[in-house]
C-alpha positions as CSV (number, residue, x, y, z in Angstrom):
1,X,156.1,83.8,116.0
2,X,156.7,84.4,112.4
3,X,154.6,86.6,110.1
4,X,152.5,83.8,108.7
5,X,151.4,82.7,112.2
6,X,150.4,86.3,113.1
7,X,148.5,86.6,109.9
8,X,146.7,83.4,110.5
9,X,145.9,84.4,114.0
10,X,144.6,87.8,112.8
11,X,142.5,86.1,110.1
12,X,140.9,83.8,112.6
13,X,140.4,86.5,115.2
14,X,138.7,88.9,112.8
15,X,135.2,87.4,112.9
16,X,135.2,87.6,116.7
17,X,136.5,91.2,116.6
18,X,133.9,92.1,114.0
19,X,131.1,90.6,116.1
20,X,132.3,92.4,119.3
21,X,132.5,95.7,117.3
22,X,129.0,95.2,115.9
23,X,127.6,94.6,119.4
24,X,129.3,97.7,120.7
25,X,128.0,99.8,117.8
26,X,124.5,98.3,118.2
27,X,124.4,99.2,121.9
28,X,125.5,102.7,121.2
29,X,123.3,103.6,118.2
30,X,120.7,100.8,118.3
31,X,120.3,97.5,116.5
32,X,118.4,98.6,113.5
33,X,120.6,101.6,112.7
34,X,123.7,99.4,113.1
35,X,122.2,96.9,110.6
36,X,121.2,99.7,108.3
37,X,124.7,101.2,108.5
38,X,126.2,97.8,107.8
39,X,123.9,97.3,104.8
40,X,124.8,100.9,103.5
41,X,128.5,100.1,103.7
42,X,128.1,96.8,101.9
43,X,126.0,98.6,99.2
44,X,128.8,101.2,98.9
45,X,131.4,98.5,98.4
46,X,129.3,96.9,95.7
47,X,129.0,100.2,93.9
48,X,132.7,100.8,94.1
49,X,133.4,97.3,92.8
50,X,131.0,97.8,89.9
51,X,132.4,101.2,89.0
52,X,136.1,101.0,89.6
53,X,136.6,97.3,90.0
54,X,135.4,96.2,86.6
55,X,137.8,98.6,84.8
56,X,140.7,97.6,87.0
57,X,140.0,93.9,86.5
58,X,139.9,94.3,82.7
59,X,143.2,96.2,82.9
60,X,144.7,93.4,84.9
61,X,143.5,90.8,82.4
62,X,144.8,92.8,79.5
63,X,148.2,93.3,81.1
64,X,148.5,89.6,81.9
65,X,147.4,88.6,78.4
66,X,150.1,90.9,76.9
67,X,152.7,89.7,79.4
68,X,153.1,93.2,80.8
69,X,153.3,92.3,84.5
70,X,155.2,95.6,85.2
71,X,152.0,97.5,84.3
72,X,150.3,95.9,87.2
73,X,152.7,97.2,89.8
74,X,152.4,100.7,88.4
75,X,148.6,100.6,89.0
76,X,148.6,101.1,92.8
77,X,145.6,103.4,93.0
78,X,143.3,101.0,91.1
79,X,144.4,98.1,93.3
80,X,143.7,100.2,96.5
81,X,140.3,101.0,95.2
82,X,139.5,97.4,94.4
83,X,140.7,96.2,97.8
84,X,138.7,99.0,99.5
85,X,135.6,97.9,97.6
86,X,136.1,94.3,98.7
87,X,136.6,95.3,102.3
88,X,133.5,97.5,102.3
89,X,131.5,94.7,100.8
90,X,132.5,92.3,103.6
91,X,130.2,92.8,106.6
92,X,131.8,94.3,109.6
93,X,132.8,97.7,110.9
94,X,136.5,96.9,111.2
95,X,136.8,96.0,107.6
96,X,134.6,98.9,106.7
97,X,137.0,101.3,108.5
98,X,140.0,99.8,106.8
99,X,138.2,100.1,103.4
100,X,137.4,103.7,104.0
101,X,141.0,104.5,104.9
102,X,142.1,102.8,101.7
103,X,139.6,104.8,99.7
104,X,140.9,108.0,101.2
105,X,144.5,107.0,100.5
106,X,143.6,106.1,96.9
107,X,141.8,109.4,96.4
108,X,144.8,111.4,97.7
109,X,147.3,109.7,95.4
110,X,148.0,111.5,92.2
111,X,146.7,109.6,89.2
112,X,149.1,108.7,86.4
113,X,147.7,108.2,83.0
114,X,148.5,104.8,81.7
115,X,150.7,104.7,78.6
116,X,148.9,103.5,75.5
117,X,150.2,100.2,74.1
118,X,149.8,101.4,70.5
119,X,152.4,104.1,70.8
120,X,149.9,107.0,70.7
121,X,150.6,109.9,73.0
122,X,147.6,111.8,74.1
123,X,148.2,115.6,74.6
124,X,145.9,118.3,75.8
125,X,144.4,120.4,73.0
126,X,146.6,123.4,73.8
127,X,149.8,121.4,73.3
128,X,149.4,120.2,69.8
129,X,148.3,121.5,66.4
130,X,147.6,119.7,63.1
131,X,150.2,119.9,60.3
132,X,148.9,119.0,56.8
133,X,150.9,116.2,55.2
134,X,150.8,116.5,51.4
135,X,151.7,112.8,51.0
136,X,148.4,111.7,52.6
137,X,145.4,111.6,50.3
138,X,142.3,113.5,51.2
139,X,139.7,110.8,51.8
140,X,136.8,113.0,53.0
141,X,133.5,112.7,51.2
142,X,133.3,115.9,49.1
143,X,129.5,115.4,48.4
144,X,128.6,116.0,52.1
145,X,130.4,119.4,52.2
146,X,128.5,121.2,49.5
């Protein structure tokens, strides 16, 4: 079997595996706690998508609008967080476990600061100092100072 057939089989078998897992968890901890745990995981997925997903989706839209597709491949952490939120939102303990693993992986990855598209480099305050340029006119309002 090729990869597409295995992927299709796994996708079709997932609901049955999720139902079996839910029944096992409900037998072990009880039906209402299992439903509450499932609702809590779905709520966590919703909050992750609202917090991290919105920012990632807007970065994807901006990169696609500007034709910077390479910027999307460099944003692995945001993609993992978005996928983890989607998996947590989908009901089922198997998808929740995969989503939690993806969240841990995303949290452990070092975060690279995206490069500004306007050519501005942000430095920490201890790495820069201001140099007065006599060619620039002083446009501050002198009436507020005194």
